[in-house]
N, C-alpha and C positions, 0 to 999 in steps of 0.2 A: 504494500500500500504506500502511496506517496501523498504528501501534503503540499498543496499549493496555497500560498498566502497572498491576500490583497495588500498592495503597497502603493504609496503615493509617490509619483515621479516629482522630484524636487529640483532636478538639474539635468539638462541634456549635455552629454559629453561627446567628444569625437569618437568616430569609429563605431557608431550604433550602440554606444554605452550610455548609461544614465545612473544618476545617484537617486536612490529611493529612500523613503522614510517609512518605518513601521513602528509606530508607538515609541519614537525617539531613537530607535536603532537605525543607523544609516549604513547603506551598503551600495557598492557599485555593481550593477548588473548589465547584462546584454539585452538590447532591444532588437536584435537582429531577426527575431521571429515575429515581431509585431510592427505593422506599418502605421505610421501616423501618430504615434504616441507623443504627447507634449507635456510640458510642465503643468501640474495640476490634475493630470489623469491618474486614474487608478489602474494598475495592471496586476494580473495574477502572476506571482513569481514562484518558480520551482528551480532549485539548484543553480541559482545565478542567472536564470533566463526568464524574461517576461514571456508568458505564453499567449496572453490575450489582454485586450483592454476590458475594463470592467465598469459598469454603470456605477456612479458614485453612491446611489442609494443602496444598491446591492452590496457594495464594498462596506458601507457603514453597518448594514445588517450582519454581514459575515464577521466583521471585526467585533461587533457587540456580542455575538455568540461565542467567539474565542475568549473574550473577556469574562463572560459568565462561566465558561468552563474552567478558566484559570482561577476564578474566585471560589469554585466548588472543590478545588483540589486540596 
């Protein structure tokens, strides 16, 4: 099983790379599999690659579910 996490694109970098933010954790990932991503978009991230763009409302719901799961642990 794999886990793909919604993350906010905060900076576009050269060579199809981007800096993303996930609840304060920042990481550089590849956007080579996603066309048209821009700063402010949410993307689904798995092992350092954005897999697809994600609707902001859906991203917020998913992140809220992750937060609830973390609070129950």
